C-alpha positions as CSV (number, residue, x, y, z in Angstrom):
1,M,14.4,-29.6,5.8
2,E,10.8,-29.5,4.9
3,G,9.0,-26.1,5.4
4,F,6.1,-25.8,7.7
5,G,4.0,-24.2,5.0
6,T,3.9,-27.5,3.1
7,F,1.4,-28.8,5.8
8,F,-1.3,-26.3,4.9
9,Q,-4.2,-27.4,2.8
10,T,-6.6,-25.1,1.0
11,G,-9.6,-25.2,-1.2
12,D,-12.9,-23.4,-1.9
13,W,-14.8,-23.2,1.3
14,K,-18.1,-23.7,-0.6
15,G,-17.0,-27.2,-1.4
16,E,-14.5,-28.1,1.4
17,K,-15.8,-28.1,5.0
18,H,-12.3,-27.5,6.6
19,V,-11.4,-24.2,4.9
20,P,-11.8,-21.2,7.3
21,V,-14.2,-18.5,5.9
22,I,-13.1,-14.9,6.5
23,H,-15.9,-12.5,6.9
24,A,-14.5,-8.9,6.6
25,P,-15.0,-6.0,4.3
26,E,-12.8,-5.7,1.2
27,S,-11.9,-2.1,2.1
28,V,-11.9,-0.1,5.4
29,Q,-10.9,3.3,6.6
30,A,-7.6,3.6,8.4
31,D,-7.9,3.2,12.2
32,E,-11.6,2.6,11.9
33,K,-12.8,-0.4,13.8
34,F,-14.5,-3.3,11.9
35,D,-15.7,-6.8,12.8
36,L,-13.6,-9.7,11.5
37,K,-15.3,-13.1,11.8
38,V,-13.9,-16.5,11.0
39,S,-16.1,-19.6,10.7
40,I,-16.1,-23.1,9.3
41,G,-18.9,-25.0,7.6
42,D,-20.7,-22.0,6.1
43,A,-21.7,-24.1,3.0
44,I,-20.9,-27.6,4.2
45,G,-21.2,-28.4,8.0
46,H,-18.2,-29.9,9.8
47,P,-18.7,-32.6,12.5
48,N,-18.2,-31.6,16.1
49,T,-17.8,-34.9,17.9
50,F,-15.3,-36.4,20.3
51,E,-13.8,-38.2,17.3
52,H,-13.7,-35.4,14.7
53,Y,-13.7,-31.6,15.4
54,I,-12.1,-28.3,14.6
55,A,-9.8,-27.6,17.6
56,W,-8.8,-24.0,16.8
57,F,-8.4,-21.0,14.5
58,K,-5.4,-18.7,14.3
59,V,-5.9,-15.3,12.6
60,M,-2.9,-13.3,11.3
61,F,-2.5,-10.0,9.3
62,H,0.4,-9.4,7.0
63,P,0.6,-5.6,6.2
64,D,1.8,-4.8,2.7
65,G,5.6,-4.5,2.6
66,A,6.1,-5.9,6.2
67,K,8.5,-8.7,6.8
68,F,6.3,-10.6,9.3
69,P,2.6,-11.0,9.9
70,I,0.9,-9.9,13.1
71,E,-1.3,-12.2,15.2
72,L,-4.9,-10.8,15.4
73,A,-6.7,-13.6,17.2
74,N,-6.5,-17.1,18.5
75,F,-9.8,-19.1,19.0
76,N,-9.8,-22.4,20.8
77,F,-12.8,-24.7,20.8
78,S,-12.9,-27.2,23.6
79,A,-16.6,-28.5,23.6
80,H,-16.8,-31.4,21.3
81,G,-20.2,-33.0,21.7
82,E,-20.1,-33.2,25.5
83,S,-23.6,-34.1,26.8
84,D,-25.4,-32.6,23.7
85,N,-23.6,-29.2,24.1
86,F,-22.0,-28.3,20.9
87,T,-19.9,-25.3,19.8
88,E,-19.9,-24.2,16.2
89,P,-16.4,-23.1,15.3
90,T,-16.8,-19.3,14.9
91,G,-14.6,-16.5,16.1
92,L,-15.3,-12.8,16.2
93,T,-12.9,-9.9,16.9
94,S,-12.8,-6.2,16.3
95,V,-9.8,-4.9,14.3
96,K,-8.3,-1.5,13.3
97,L,-5.8,-1.4,10.5
98,K,-3.4,1.4,9.5
99,K,-2.4,0.0,6.1
100,S,-3.5,-2.5,3.5
101,G,-2.6,-6.1,3.7
102,T,-3.8,-9.7,3.8
103,V,-5.7,-11.5,6.6
104,Y,-4.8,-15.2,6.9
105,A,-7.0,-17.7,8.8
106,I,-5.7,-21.1,9.8
107,S,-7.9,-23.9,11.1
108,Y,-6.9,-27.2,12.7
109,C,-9.0,-30.3,12.3
110,N,-7.9,-33.1,14.6
111,I,-8.1,-35.7,11.8
112,H,-7.5,-33.7,8.6
113,G,-4.8,-31.2,9.7
114,L,-4.2,-27.6,8.9
115,W,-6.2,-25.5,6.5
116,I,-5.6,-21.9,5.4
117,N,-7.5,-19.2,3.6
118,S,-6.7,-15.5,3.0
119,K,-8.4,-12.2,2.2
120,K,-6.9,-9.0,1.0
121,I,-8.1,-5.8,2.7
122,E,-7.5,-2.4,1.3
123,V,-7.1,0.5,3.7
124,K,-8.1,3.9,2.5
């Protein structure tokens, strides 16, 4: 059986408009709240039309040494060019971490599939 992970695509977000960009500090204090933002198209814009759009982001955190990741956020984007109203795929949440680990952001483009990016965060 083929693993689900084989469907994920990745790349440098500066040259690939589908890769989610994770905006978060590289280190934080334990239990101190910080903003975690995920966006698409920071360097190259992504279309947002009825035909071609980013439908959602899923944000997970995998603490060092843990067996499973923890879901931090799920952002759905439902306005795709309706009557000149456009959403820019961006999600913002506040997070507190107890230990170091890796944030994973997954985006879904209705034409080009699943894209993933990650960022290590050190907890002091």
